[in-house]
All heavy atoms as a GROMACS GRO file, in nm:
protein
  591
    1MET      N    1  -2.209  -1.422   0.194
    1MET     CA    2  -2.162  -1.378   0.063
    1MET      C    3  -2.278  -1.329  -0.022
    1MET      O    4  -2.260  -1.235  -0.100
    1MET     CB    5  -2.089  -1.492  -0.008
    1MET     CG    6  -1.954  -1.522   0.051
    1MET     SD    7  -1.855  -1.641  -0.041
    1MET     CE    8  -1.963  -1.780  -0.052
    2ILE      N    9  -2.392  -1.390  -0.004
    2ILE     CA   10  -2.509  -1.348  -0.081
    2ILE      C   11  -2.547  -1.206  -0.044
    2ILE      O   12  -2.577  -1.124  -0.130
    2ILE     CB   13  -2.628  -1.445  -0.059
    2ILE    CG1   14  -2.594  -1.582  -0.120
    2ILE    CG2   15  -2.755  -1.389  -0.121
    2ILE    CD1   16  -2.693  -1.691  -0.087
    3ALA      N   17  -2.540  -1.173   0.086
    3ALA     CA   18  -2.576  -1.039   0.132
    3ALA      C   19  -2.480  -0.934   0.074
    3ALA      O   20  -2.519  -0.820   0.049
    3ALA     CB   21  -2.574  -1.033   0.284
    4LEU      N   22  -2.356  -0.972   0.053
    4LEU     CA   23  -2.257  -0.880  -0.003
    4LEU      C   24  -2.261  -0.877  -0.155
    4LEU      O   25  -2.196  -0.794  -0.218
    4LEU     CB   26  -2.116  -0.920   0.042
    4LEU     CG   27  -2.088  -0.909   0.191
    4LEU    CD1   28  -1.950  -0.966   0.222
    4LEU    CD2   29  -2.097  -0.763   0.236
    5ASN      N   30  -2.336  -0.969  -0.215
    5ASN     CA   31  -2.347  -0.979  -0.360
    5ASN      C   32  -2.210  -1.002  -0.425
    5ASN      O   33  -2.177  -0.941  -0.525
    5ASN     CB   34  -2.416  -0.856  -0.418
    5ASN     CG   35  -2.471  -0.882  -0.556
    5ASN    OD1   36  -2.500  -0.996  -0.592
    5ASN    ND2   37  -2.485  -0.778  -0.635
    6GLU      N   38  -2.128  -1.085  -0.361
    6GLU     CA   39  -1.994  -1.116  -0.410
    6GLU      C   40  -1.979  -1.268  -0.418
    6GLU      O   41  -2.034  -1.341  -0.337
    6GLU     CB   42  -1.887  -1.063  -0.314
    6GLU     CG   43  -1.887  -0.914  -0.296
    6GLU     CD   44  -1.825  -0.839  -0.412
    6GLU    OE1   45  -1.749  -0.901  -0.488
    6GLU    OE2   46  -1.855  -0.720  -0.426
    7ASN      N   47  -1.902  -1.313  -0.515
    7ASN     CA   48  -1.873  -1.456  -0.518
    7ASN      C   49  -1.753  -1.483  -0.427
    7ASN      O   50  -1.686  -1.391  -0.380
    7ASN     CB   51  -1.850  -1.507  -0.661
    7ASN     CG   52  -1.726  -1.450  -0.726
    7ASN    OD1   53  -1.622  -1.436  -0.662
    7ASN    ND2   54  -1.736  -1.417  -0.854
    8GLU      N   55  -1.725  -1.607  -0.403
    8GLU     CA   56  -1.620  -1.645  -0.308
    8GLU      C   57  -1.483  -1.590  -0.347
    8GLU      O   58  -1.408  -1.540  -0.263
    8GLU     CB   59  -1.614  -1.797  -0.295
    8GLU     CG   60  -1.519  -1.845  -0.188
    8GLU     CD   61  -1.522  -1.997  -0.172
    8GLU    OE1   62  -1.617  -2.062  -0.217
    8GLU    OE2   63  -1.426  -2.048  -0.111
    9GLN      N   64  -1.447  -1.599  -0.475
    9GLN     CA   65  -1.316  -1.552  -0.521
    9GLN      C   66  -1.303  -1.401  -0.506
    9GLN      O   67  -1.199  -1.351  -0.463
    9GLN     CB   68  -1.291  -1.594  -0.666
    9GLN     CG   69  -1.151  -1.562  -0.715
    9GLN     CD   70  -1.042  -1.632  -0.633
    9GLN    OE1   71  -1.052  -1.750  -0.603
    9GLN    NE2   72  -0.939  -1.559  -0.597
   10ASP      N   73  -1.408  -1.326  -0.542
   10ASP     CA   74  -1.403  -1.180  -0.527
   10ASP      C   75  -1.387  -1.139  -0.381
   10ASP      O   76  -1.312  -1.047  -0.349
   10ASP     CB   77  -1.529  -1.115  -0.584
   10ASP     CG   78  -1.534  -1.121  -0.736
   10ASP    OD1   79  -1.427  -1.142  -0.799
   10ASP    OD2   80  -1.644  -1.103  -0.791
   11LEU      N   81  -1.455  -1.210  -0.293
   11LEU     CA   82  -1.446  -1.181  -0.150
   11LEU      C   83  -1.306  -1.212  -0.098
   11LEU      O   84  -1.248  -1.134  -0.023
   11LEU     CB   85  -1.551  -1.262  -0.074
   11LEU     CG   86  -1.585  -1.218   0.066
   11LEU    CD1   87  -1.626  -1.073   0.070
   11LEU    CD2   88  -1.694  -1.306   0.123
   12LYS      N   89  -1.250  -1.323  -0.144
   12LYS     CA   90  -1.114  -1.360  -0.105
   12LYS      C   91  -1.015  -1.253  -0.151
   12LYS      O   92  -0.927  -1.212  -0.075
   12LYS     CB   93  -1.078  -1.496  -0.164
   12LYS     CG   94  -0.937  -1.540  -0.131
   12LYS     CD   95  -0.903  -1.672  -0.199
   12LYS     CE   96  -0.756  -1.703  -0.178
   12LYS     NZ   97  -0.709  -1.811  -0.260
   13ASN      N   98  -1.027  -1.208  -0.275
   13ASN     CA   99  -0.939  -1.104  -0.329
   13ASN      C  100  -0.953  -0.974  -0.249
   13ASN      O  101  -0.854  -0.907  -0.221
   13ASN     CB  102  -0.969  -1.078  -0.476
   13ASN     CG  103  -0.934  -1.195  -0.564
   13ASN    OD1  104  -0.862  -1.286  -0.523
   13ASN    ND2  105  -0.988  -1.196  -0.683
   14TYR      N  106  -1.076  -0.940  -0.214
   14TYR     CA  107  -1.102  -0.818  -0.137
   14TYR      C  108  -1.030  -0.823  -0.003
   14TYR      O  109  -0.964  -0.728   0.038
   14TYR     CB  110  -1.253  -0.801  -0.118
   14TYR     CG  111  -1.292  -0.682  -0.035
   14TYR    CD1  112  -1.295  -0.555  -0.091
   14TYR    CD2  113  -1.327  -0.697   0.099
   14TYR    CE1  114  -1.331  -0.445  -0.015
   14TYR    CE2  115  -1.363  -0.587   0.175
   14TYR     CZ  116  -1.364  -0.462   0.117
   14TYR     OH  117  -1.400  -0.353   0.192
   15PHE      N  118  -1.041  -0.935   0.066
   15PHE     CA  119  -0.974  -0.949   0.196
   15PHE      C  120  -0.822  -0.953   0.181
   15PHE      O  121  -0.750  -0.897   0.263
   15PHE     CB  122  -1.023  -1.075   0.269
   15PHE     CG  123  -1.158  -1.057   0.332
   15PHE    CD1  124  -1.263  -1.140   0.294
   15PHE    CD2  125  -1.181  -0.960   0.427
   15PHE    CE1  126  -1.389  -1.124   0.351
   15PHE    CE2  127  -1.306  -0.944   0.484
   15PHE     CZ  128  -1.410  -1.026   0.447
   16GLN      N  129  -0.774  -1.016   0.078
   16GLN     CA  130  -0.630  -1.026   0.055
   16GLN      C  131  -0.570  -0.887   0.034
   16GLN      O  132  -0.467  -0.854   0.091
   16GLN     CB  133  -0.605  -1.115  -0.067
   16GLN     CG  134  -0.463  -1.160  -0.082
   16GLN     CD  135  -0.452  -1.270  -0.188
   16GLN    OE1  136  -0.550  -1.335  -0.225
   16GLN    NE2  137  -0.334  -1.289  -0.238
   17VAL      N  138  -0.636  -0.805  -0.047
   17VAL     CA  139  -0.589  -0.668  -0.070
   17VAL      C  140  -0.600  -0.587   0.059
   17VAL      O  141  -0.508  -0.512   0.095
   17VAL     CB  142  -0.668  -0.601  -0.185
   17VAL    CG1  143  -0.635  -0.453  -0.194
   17VAL    CG2  144  -0.639  -0.670  -0.317
   18GLY      N  145  -0.709  -0.603   0.130
   18GLY     CA  146  -0.729  -0.530   0.256
   18GLY      C  147  -0.623  -0.562   0.360
   18GLY      O  148  -0.571  -0.472   0.428
   19ILE      N  149  -0.587  -0.687   0.371
   19ILE     CA  150  -0.484  -0.728   0.467
   19ILE      C  151  -0.349  -0.671   0.424
   19ILE      O  152  -0.272  -0.622   0.508
   19ILE     CB  153  -0.479  -0.882   0.480
   19ILE    CG1  154  -0.605  -0.929   0.553
   19ILE    CG2  155  -0.353  -0.927   0.552
   19ILE    CD1  156  -0.628  -1.078   0.548
   20ALA      N  157  -0.319  -0.676   0.296
   20ALA     CA  158  -0.192  -0.621   0.246
   20ALA      C  159  -0.183  -0.471   0.276
   20ALA      O  160  -0.078  -0.422   0.320
   20ALA     CB  161  -0.179  -0.647   0.096
   21ILE      N  162  -0.292  -0.399   0.256
   21ILE     CA  163  -0.293  -0.255   0.284
   21ILE      C  164  -0.274  -0.229   0.433
   21ILE      O  165  -0.196  -0.143   0.472
   21ILE     CB  166  -0.424  -0.191   0.233
   21ILE    CG1  167  -0.424  -0.188   0.081
   21ILE    CG2  168  -0.443  -0.051   0.290
   21ILE    CD1  169  -0.556  -0.149   0.019
   22MET      N  170  -0.343  -0.304   0.516
   22MET     CA  171  -0.332  -0.287   0.660
   22MET      C  172  -0.188  -0.310   0.707
   22MET      O  173  -0.132  -0.230   0.783
   22MET     CB  174  -0.426  -0.383   0.732
   22MET     CG  175  -0.421  -0.372   0.883
   22MET     SD  176  -0.515  -0.502   0.966
   22MET     CE  177  -0.414  -0.644   0.929
   23LEU      N  178  -0.126  -0.418   0.661
   23LEU     CA  179   0.011  -0.448   0.701
   23LEU      C  180   0.110  -0.344   0.647
   23LEU      O  181   0.207  -0.309   0.714
   23LEU     CB  182   0.050  -0.589   0.655
   23LEU     CG  183  -0.026  -0.703   0.725
   23LEU    CD1  184   0.005  -0.836   0.659
   23LEU    CD2  185   0.005  -0.706   0.873
   24PHE      N  186   0.084  -0.291   0.528
   24PHE     CA  187   0.168  -0.185   0.473
   24PHE      C  188   0.154  -0.058   0.557
   24PHE      O  189   0.255   0.004   0.592
   24PHE     CB  190   0.128  -0.158   0.327
   24PHE     CG  191   0.194  -0.037   0.269
   24PHE    CD1  192   0.330  -0.037   0.243
   24PHE    CD2  193   0.122   0.078   0.242
   24PHE    CE1  194   0.392   0.076   0.189
   24PHE    CE2  195   0.182   0.190   0.189
   24PHE     CZ  196   0.318   0.190   0.162
   25GLN      N  197   0.032  -0.022   0.592
   25GLN     CA  198   0.010   0.098   0.674
   25GLN      C  199   0.078   0.088   0.810
   25GLN      O  200   0.129   0.186   0.861
   25GLN     CB  201  -0.140   0.120   0.697
   25GLN     CG  202  -0.208   0.200   0.590
   25GLN     CD  203  -0.349   0.234   0.632
   25GLN    OE1  204  -0.433   0.147   0.645
   25GLN    NE2  205  -0.374   0.361   0.652
   26GLU      N  206   0.077  -0.030   0.866
   26GLU     CA  207   0.138  -0.051   0.998
   26GLU      C  208   0.290  -0.062   0.990
   26GLU      O  209   0.356  -0.071   1.092
   26GLU     CB  210   0.081  -0.177   1.062
   26GLU     CG  211  -0.065  -0.164   1.101
   26GLU     CD  212  -0.124  -0.291   1.158
   26GLU    OE1  213  -0.051  -0.392   1.173
   26GLU    OE2  214  -0.244  -0.290   1.189
   27GLY      N  215   0.344  -0.061   0.869
   27GLY     CA  216   0.488  -0.069   0.852
   27GLY      C  217   0.544  -0.210   0.867
   27GLY      O  218   0.664  -0.229   0.879
   28LYS      N  219   0.455  -0.308   0.865
   28LYS     CA  220   0.499  -0.446   0.878
   28LYS      C  221   0.541  -0.507   0.746
   28LYS      O  222   0.607  -0.609   0.743
   28LYS     CB  223   0.388  -0.530   0.943
   28LYS     CG  224   0.362  -0.486   1.086
   28LYS     CD  225   0.259  -0.570   1.153
   28LYS     CE  226   0.241  -0.519   1.297
   28LYS     NZ  227   0.146  -0.598   1.370
   29LEU      N  228   0.499  -0.443   0.635
   29LEU     CA  229   0.539  -0.488   0.502
   29LEU      C  230   0.586  -0.368   0.421
   29LEU      O  231   0.530  -0.259   0.433
   29LEU     CB  232   0.421  -0.551   0.426
   29LEU     CG  233   0.368  -0.686   0.470
   29LEU    CD1  234   0.251  -0.726   0.382
   29LEU    CD2  235   0.476  -0.792   0.465
   30THR      N  236   0.689  -0.390   0.339
   30THR     CA  237   0.727  -0.288   0.242
   30THR      C  238   0.620  -0.283   0.135
   30THR      O  239   0.538  -0.376   0.123
   30THR     CB  240   0.862  -0.322   0.177
   30THR    OG1  241   0.847  -0.443   0.102
   30THR    CG2  242   0.974  -0.335   0.280
   31ILE      N  243   0.623  -0.179   0.054
   31ILE     CA  244   0.523  -0.171  -0.053
   31ILE      C  245   0.538  -0.289  -0.150
   31ILE      O  246   0.438  -0.343  -0.198
   31ILE     CB  247   0.526  -0.035  -0.127
   31ILE    CG1  248   0.402  -0.023  -0.216
   31ILE    CG2  249   0.656  -0.018  -0.204
   31ILE    CD1  250   0.370   0.116  -0.261
   32GLU      N  251   0.661  -0.330  -0.174
   32GLU     CA  252   0.683  -0.443  -0.266
   32GLU      C  253   0.620  -0.571  -0.213
   32GLU      O  254   0.555  -0.645  -0.286
   32GLU     CB  255   0.833  -0.464  -0.290
   32GLU     CG  256   0.900  -0.353  -0.369
   32GLU     CD  257   0.940  -0.233  -0.283
   32GLU    OE1  258   0.935  -0.242  -0.158
   32GLU    OE2  259   0.975  -0.129  -0.341
   33LYS      N  260   0.641  -0.598  -0.083
   33LYS     CA  261   0.584  -0.719  -0.023
   33LYS      C  262   0.432  -0.710  -0.014
   33LYS      O  263   0.361  -0.809  -0.032
   33LYS     CB  264   0.644  -0.744   0.116
   33LYS     CG  265   0.791  -0.782   0.113
   33LYS     CD  266   0.810  -0.917   0.046
   33LYS     CE  267   0.956  -0.957   0.050
   33LYS     NZ  268   0.980  -1.082  -0.018
   34ALA      N  269   0.380  -0.590   0.014
   34ALA     CA  270   0.235  -0.572   0.022
   34ALA      C  271   0.171  -0.596  -0.115
   34ALA      O  272   0.066  -0.660  -0.124
   34ALA     CB  273   0.202  -0.432   0.074
   35ILE      N  274   0.236  -0.548  -0.219
   35ILE     CA  275   0.185  -0.570  -0.355
   35ILE      C  276   0.184  -0.718  -0.386
   35ILE      O  277   0.086  -0.772  -0.439
   35ILE     CB  278   0.268  -0.491  -0.458
   35ILE    CG1  279   0.244  -0.342  -0.441
   35ILE    CG2  280   0.237  -0.536  -0.600
   35ILE    CD1  281   0.345  -0.255  -0.512
   36GLN      N  282   0.292  -0.785  -0.349
   36GLN     CA  283   0.303  -0.929  -0.373
   36GLN      C  284   0.191  -1.003  -0.299
   36GLN      O  285   0.125  -1.091  -0.356
   36GLN     CB  286   0.440  -0.977  -0.327
   36GLN     CG  287   0.474  -1.117  -0.366
   36GLN     CD  288   0.616  -1.153  -0.323
   36GLN    OE1  289   0.666  -1.104  -0.222
   36GLN    NE2  290   0.678  -1.239  -0.398
   37LEU      N  291   0.168  -0.968  -0.174
   37LEU     CA  292   0.063  -1.032  -0.095
   37LEU      C  293  -0.076  -1.002  -0.152
   37LEU      O  294  -0.162  -1.090  -0.153
   37LEU     CB  295   0.070  -0.985   0.051
   37LEU     CG  296  -0.040  -1.035   0.144
   37LEU    CD1  297  -0.034  -1.187   0.159
   37LEU    CD2  298  -0.028  -0.970   0.281
   38SER      N  299  -0.095  -0.880  -0.200
   38SER     CA  300  -0.227  -0.841  -0.250
   38SER      C  301  -0.271  -0.920  -0.372
   38SER      O  302  -0.390  -0.938  -0.396
   38SER     CB  303  -0.230  -0.691  -0.282
   38SER     OG  304  -0.158  -0.665  -0.400
   39GLY      N  305  -0.174  -0.963  -0.453
   39GLY     CA  306  -0.209  -1.038  -0.573
   39GLY      C  307  -0.253  -0.952  -0.689
   39GLY      O  308  -0.306  -1.003  -0.788
   40ILE      N  309  -0.234  -0.821  -0.678
   40ILE     CA  310  -0.269  -0.730  -0.787
   40ILE      C  311  -0.143  -0.660  -0.835
   40ILE      O  312  -0.037  -0.669  -0.774
   40ILE     CB  313  -0.378  -0.629  -0.746
   40ILE    CG1  314  -0.333  -0.541  -0.627
   40ILE    CG2  315  -0.507  -0.701  -0.712
   40ILE    CD1  316  -0.433  -0.435  -0.584
   41THR      N  317  -0.153  -0.588  -0.945
   41THR     CA  318  -0.036  -0.519  -0.999
   41THR      C  319  -0.002  -0.398  -0.912
   41THR      O  320  -0.084  -0.350  -0.834
   41THR     CB  321  -0.062  -0.468  -1.142
   41THR    OG1  322  -0.161  -0.366  -1.138
   41THR    CG2  323  -0.106  -0.582  -1.234
   42ARG      N  324   0.122  -0.349  -0.929
   42ARG     CA  325   0.165  -0.231  -0.855
   42ARG      C  326   0.073  -0.112  -0.886
   42ARG      O  327   0.034  -0.038  -0.797
   42ARG     CB  328   0.311  -0.196  -0.888
   42ARG     CG  329   0.360  -0.077  -0.808
   42ARG     CD  330   0.505  -0.042  -0.836
   42ARG     NE  331   0.547   0.063  -0.748
   42ARG     CZ  332   0.618   0.047  -0.637
   42ARG    NH1  333   0.658  -0.074  -0.603
   42ARG    NH2  334   0.650   0.148  -0.561
   43PHE      N  335   0.042  -0.094  -1.013
   43PHE     CA  336  -0.045   0.016  -1.054
   43PHE      C  337  -0.181   0.007  -0.984
   43PHE      O  338  -0.231   0.106  -0.930
   43PHE     CB  339  -0.062   0.017  -1.206
   43PHE     CG  340  -0.150   0.128  -1.255
   43PHE    CD1  341  -0.105   0.259  -1.255
   43PHE    CD2  342  -0.277   0.102  -1.302
   43PHE    CE1  343  -0.186   0.362  -1.300
   43PHE    CE2  344  -0.359   0.203  -1.348
   43PHE     CZ  345  -0.313   0.335  -1.346
   44GLU      N  346  -0.241  -0.112  -0.983
   44GLU     CA  347  -0.371  -0.130  -0.917
   44GLU      C  348  -0.360  -0.105  -0.767
   44GLU      O  349  -0.448  -0.043  -0.707
   44GLU     CB  350  -0.423  -0.272  -0.943
   44GLU     CG  351  -0.464  -0.297  -1.086
   44GLU     CD  352  -0.492  -0.444  -1.114
   44GLU    OE1  353  -0.430  -0.531  -1.050
   44GLU    OE2  354  -0.577  -0.471  -1.200
   45PHE      N  355  -0.250  -0.154  -0.705
   45PHE     CA  356  -0.230  -0.135  -0.561
   45PHE      C  357  -0.218   0.013  -0.529
   45PHE      O  358  -0.280   0.062  -0.434
   45PHE     CB  359  -0.106  -0.212  -0.516
   45PHE     CG  360  -0.093  -0.222  -0.366
   45PHE    CD1  361  -0.169  -0.313  -0.294
   45PHE    CD2  362  -0.004  -0.142  -0.298
   45PHE    CE1  363  -0.157  -0.323  -0.156
   45PHE    CE2  364   0.010  -0.151  -0.160
   45PHE     CZ  365  -0.068  -0.242  -0.089
   46GLU      N  366  -0.140   0.085  -0.608
   46GLU     CA  367  -0.123   0.229  -0.584
   46GLU      C  368  -0.254   0.304  -0.606
   46GLU      O  369  -0.281   0.402  -0.536
   46GLU     CB  370  -0.011   0.284  -0.671
   46GLU     CG  371   0.126   0.239  -0.625
   46GLU     CD  372   0.240   0.300  -0.704
   46GLU    OE1  373   0.218   0.392  -0.785
   46GLU    OE2  374   0.354   0.254  -0.684
   47LYS      N  375  -0.336   0.259  -0.701
   47LYS     CA  376  -0.467   0.322  -0.722
   47LYS      C  377  -0.556   0.304  -0.599
   47LYS      O  378  -0.624   0.397  -0.557
   47LYS     CB  379  -0.537   0.263  -0.845
   47LYS     CG  380  -0.494   0.324  -0.973
   47LYS     CD  381  -0.566   0.278  -1.098
   47LYS     CE  382  -0.688   0.197  -1.086
   47LYS     NZ  383  -0.746   0.155  -1.214
   48VAL      N  384  -0.552   0.184  -0.539
   48VAL     CA  385  -0.631   0.158  -0.419
   48VAL      C  386  -0.581   0.246  -0.304
   48VAL      O  387  -0.661   0.306  -0.232
   48VAL     CB  388  -0.626   0.009  -0.379
   48VAL    CG1  389  -0.693  -0.015  -0.245
   48VAL    CG2  390  -0.690  -0.078  -0.486
   49LEU      N  391  -0.449   0.257  -0.289
   49LEU     CA  392  -0.393   0.342  -0.184
   49LEU      C  393  -0.437   0.487  -0.204
   49LEU      O  394  -0.476   0.555  -0.108
   49LEU     CB  395  -0.240   0.333  -0.181
   49LEU     CG  396  -0.179   0.201  -0.137
   49LEU    CD1  397  -0.026   0.210  -0.143
   49LEU    CD2  398  -0.225   0.160   0.002
   50ALA      N  399  -0.428   0.535  -0.327
   50ALA     CA  400  -0.467   0.673  -0.356
   50ALA      C  401  -0.615   0.696  -0.326
   50ALA      O  402  -0.652   0.800  -0.269
   50ALA     CB  403  -0.437   0.707  -0.502
   51LYS      N  404  -0.697   0.601  -0.362
   51LYS     CA  405  -0.841   0.612  -0.337
   51LYS      C  406  -0.871   0.621  -0.188
   51LYS      O  407  -0.964   0.689  -0.146
   51LYS     CB  408  -0.913   0.492  -0.399
   51LYS     CG  409  -1.062   0.500  -0.398
   51LYS     CD  410  -1.122   0.382  -0.472
   51LYS     CE  411  -1.273   0.392  -0.475
   51LYS     NZ  412  -1.333   0.280  -0.548
   52LYS      N  413  -0.788   0.555  -0.106
   52LYS     CA  414  -0.806   0.555   0.038
   52LYS      C  415  -0.721   0.662   0.108
   52LYS      O  416  -0.713   0.665   0.229
   52LYS     CB  417  -0.771   0.417   0.095
   52LYS     CG  418  -0.862   0.306   0.048
   52LYS     CD  419  -0.819   0.172   0.104
   52LYS     CE  420  -0.913   0.062   0.061
   52LYS     NZ  421  -1.043   0.069   0.124
   53ASN      N  422  -0.659   0.749   0.027
   53ASN     CA  423  -0.573   0.856   0.078
   53ASN      C  424  -0.461   0.804   0.168
   53ASN      O  425  -0.430   0.862   0.271
   53ASN     CB  426  -0.654   0.962   0.152
   53ASN     CG  427  -0.747   1.037   0.061
   53ASN    OD1  428  -0.709   1.074  -0.050
   53ASN    ND2  429  -0.870   1.059   0.105
   54ILE      N  430  -0.400   0.694   0.127
   54ILE     CA  431  -0.288   0.634   0.200
   54ILE      C  432  -0.161   0.667   0.123
   54ILE      O  433  -0.150   0.630   0.006
   54ILE     CB  434  -0.305   0.481   0.214
   54ILE    CG1  435  -0.434   0.449   0.290
   54ILE    CG2  436  -0.184   0.419   0.281
   54ILE    CD1  437  -0.472   0.302   0.288
   55PRO      N  438  -0.066   0.736   0.187
   55PRO     CA  439   0.058   0.770   0.115
   55PRO      C  440   0.142   0.648   0.085
   55PRO      O  441   0.145   0.552   0.162
   55PRO     CB  442   0.130   0.864   0.212
   55PRO     CG  443   0.073   0.835   0.346
   55PRO     CD  444  -0.067   0.784   0.324
   56ILE      N  445   0.210   0.653  -0.028
   56ILE     CA  446   0.296   0.542  -0.068
   56ILE      C  447   0.422   0.540   0.018
   56ILE      O  448   0.474   0.436   0.052
   56ILE     CB  449   0.331   0.551  -0.217
   56ILE    CG1  450   0.205   0.525  -0.299
   56ILE    CG2  451   0.441   0.454  -0.256
   56ILE    CD1  452   0.220   0.549  -0.446
   57SER      N  453   0.470   0.658   0.052
   57SER     CA  454   0.585   0.665   0.142
   57SER      C  455   0.553   0.763   0.254
   57SER      O  456   0.472   0.854   0.237
   57SER     CB  457   0.711   0.710   0.067
   57SER     OG  458   0.697   0.844   0.024
   58ASN      N  459   0.616   0.743   0.366
   58ASN     CA  460   0.591   0.826   0.482
   58ASN      C  461   0.726   0.854   0.549
   58ASN      O  462   0.756   0.799   0.653
   58ASN     CB  463   0.495   0.756   0.578
   58ASN     CG  464   0.436   0.851   0.678
   58ASN    OD1  465   0.450   0.972   0.666
   58ASN    ND2  466   0.372   0.796   0.780
   59PRO      N  467   0.806   0.941   0.486
   59PRO     CA  468   0.941   0.965   0.539
   59PRO      C  469   0.938   1.040   0.671
   59PRO      O  470   0.847   1.121   0.696
   59PRO     CB  471   1.007   1.048   0.429
   59PRO     CG  472   0.894   1.118   0.361
   59PRO     CD  473   0.778   1.023   0.369
   60SER      N  474   1.038   1.015   0.752
   60SER     CA  475   1.051   1.089   0.878
   60SER      C  476   1.109   1.227   0.848
   60SER      O  477   1.164   1.252   0.741
   60SER     CB  478   1.142   1.012   0.974
   60SER     OG  479   1.275   1.015   0.926
   61ILE      N  480   1.101   1.316   0.945
   61ILE     CA  481   1.158   1.449   0.931
   61ILE      C  482   1.308   1.439   0.905
   61ILE      O  483   1.363   1.512   0.821
   61ILE     CB  484   1.130   1.533   1.058
   61ILE    CG1  485   0.979   1.555   1.077
   61ILE    CG2  486   1.205   1.666   1.055
   61ILE    CD1  487   0.914   1.637   0.967
   62ASP      N  488   1.376   1.348   0.976
   62ASP     CA  489   1.520   1.329   0.956
   62ASP      C  490   1.552   1.288   0.813
   62ASP      O  491   1.649   1.335   0.754
   62ASP     CB  492   1.575   1.224   1.054
   62ASP     CG  493   1.572   1.272   1.198
   62ASP    OD1  494   1.571   1.396   1.219
   62ASP    OD2  495   1.572   1.186   1.288
   63GLN      N  496   1.469   1.199   0.756
   63GLN     CA  497   1.491   1.155   0.618
   63GLN      C  498   1.473   1.272   0.521
   63GLN      O  499   1.547   1.286   0.424
   63GLN     CB  500   1.397   1.042   0.582
   63GLN     CG  501   1.430   0.910   0.649
   63GLN     CD  502   1.322   0.806   0.626
   63GLN    OE1  503   1.204   0.837   0.628
   63GLN    NE2  504   1.365   0.682   0.607
   64ILE      N  505   1.375   1.356   0.548
   64ILE     CA  506   1.349   1.471   0.460
   64ILE      C  507   1.467   1.567   0.464
   64ILE      O  508   1.516   1.611   0.360
   64ILE     CB  509   1.219   1.542   0.500
   64ILE    CG1  510   1.099   1.451   0.471
   64ILE    CG2  511   1.204   1.676   0.427
   64ILE    CD1  512   0.968   1.498   0.528
   65PHE      N  513   1.516   1.599   0.584
   65PHE     CA  514   1.630   1.689   0.596
   65PHE      C  515   1.756   1.628   0.533
   65PHE      O  516   1.834   1.699   0.468
   65PHE     CB  517   1.656   1.728   0.741
   65PHE     CG  518   1.562   1.834   0.791
   65PHE    CD1  519   1.481   1.810   0.900
   65PHE    CD2  520   1.554   1.958   0.729
   65PHE    CE1  521   1.394   1.906   0.947
   65PHE    CE2  522   1.469   2.056   0.776
   65PHE     CZ  523   1.388   2.031   0.884
   66SER      N  524   1.773   1.499   0.548
   66SER     CA  525   1.887   1.431   0.487
   66SER      C  526   1.880   1.441   0.335
   66SER      O  527   1.981   1.470   0.268
   66SER     CB  528   1.890   1.285   0.531
   66SER     OG  529   1.991   1.215   0.463
   67ASP      N  530   1.763   1.419   0.281
   67ASP     CA  531   1.744   1.430   0.136
   67ASP      C  532   1.768   1.572   0.088
   67ASP      O  533   1.829   1.595  -0.018
   67ASP     CB  534   1.604   1.382   0.094
   67ASP     CG  535   1.586   1.233   0.107
   67ASP    OD1  536   1.687   1.161   0.126
   67ASP    OD2  537   1.470   1.187   0.099
   68MET      N  538   1.722   1.671   0.164
   68MET     CA  539   1.742   1.812   0.126
   68MET      C  540   1.890   1.845   0.127
   68MET      O  541   1.939   1.916   0.038
   68MET     CB  542   1.666   1.903   0.222
   68MET     CG  543   1.515   1.901   0.201
   68MET     SD  544   1.421   1.994   0.324
   68MET     CE  545   1.497   2.152   0.321
   69GLU      N  546   1.962   1.793   0.224
   69GLU     CA  547   2.106   1.817   0.232
   69GLU      C  548   2.177   1.756   0.111
   69GLU      O  549   2.264   1.819   0.050
   69GLU     CB  550   2.161   1.758   0.361
   69GLU     CG  551   2.307   1.789   0.386
   69GLU     CD  552   2.355   1.734   0.519
   69GLU    OE1  553   2.283   1.749   0.620
   69GLU    OE2  554   2.464   1.672   0.519
   70LYS      N  555   2.138   1.634   0.076
   70LYS     CA  556   2.198   1.568  -0.040
   70LYS      C  557   2.171   1.647  -0.167
   70LYS      O  558   2.258   1.660  -0.254
   70LYS     CB  559   2.145   1.426  -0.054
   70LYS     CG  560   2.196   1.332   0.051
   70LYS     CD  561   2.130   1.196   0.040
   70LYS     CE  562   2.169   1.106   0.157
   70LYS     NZ  563   2.094   0.980   0.155
   71LEU      N  564   2.049   1.698  -0.181
   71LEU     CA  565   2.015   1.777  -0.300
   71LEU      C  566   2.095   1.907  -0.303
   71LEU      O  567   2.134   1.955  -0.409
   71LEU     CB  568   1.865   1.806  -0.303
   71LEU     CG  569   1.776   1.688  -0.335
   71LEU    CD1  570   1.628   1.728  -0.316
   71LEU    CD2  571   1.799   1.641  -0.476
   72GLY      N  572   2.117   1.965  -0.186
   72GLY     CA  573   2.195   2.088  -0.179
   72GLY      C  574   2.340   2.069  -0.219
   72GLY      O  575   2.405   2.162  -0.265
   73ASN      N  576   2.390   1.948  -0.206
   73ASN     CA  577   2.528   1.918  -0.241
   73ASN      C  578   2.546   1.888  -0.390
   73ASN      O  579   2.659   1.867  -0.435
   73ASN     CB  580   2.581   1.799  -0.158
   73ASN     CG  581   2.595   1.833  -0.012
   73ASN    OD1  582   2.615   1.948   0.025
   73ASN    ND2  583   2.582   1.732   0.074
   74LEU      N  584   2.439   1.882  -0.464
   74LEU     CA  585   2.451   1.850  -0.607
   74LEU      C  586   2.499   1.968  -0.688
   74LEU      O  587   2.485   2.077  -0.670
   74LEU     CB  588   2.317   1.801  -0.662
   74LEU     CG  589   2.271   1.666  -0.608
   74LEU    CD1  590   2.135   1.631  -0.670
   74LEU    CD2  591   2.369   1.556  -0.642
   0.00000   0.00000   0.00000
């Protein structure tokens, strides 16, 4: 911890957020559950995702076409 210049709590928070992001990226957690696990606010979590160029949603092609069809019916 001394080499990282972090105290124990900061290091714990760093790992907690990192694990939440990893599980979210792998699709093992929804964004809501990942935010809950991370222990930070939704806004802070989304800022971290944006900084790491991780999309908040990753729809499939089928979902995109389905959404386009729904919009066309409006």
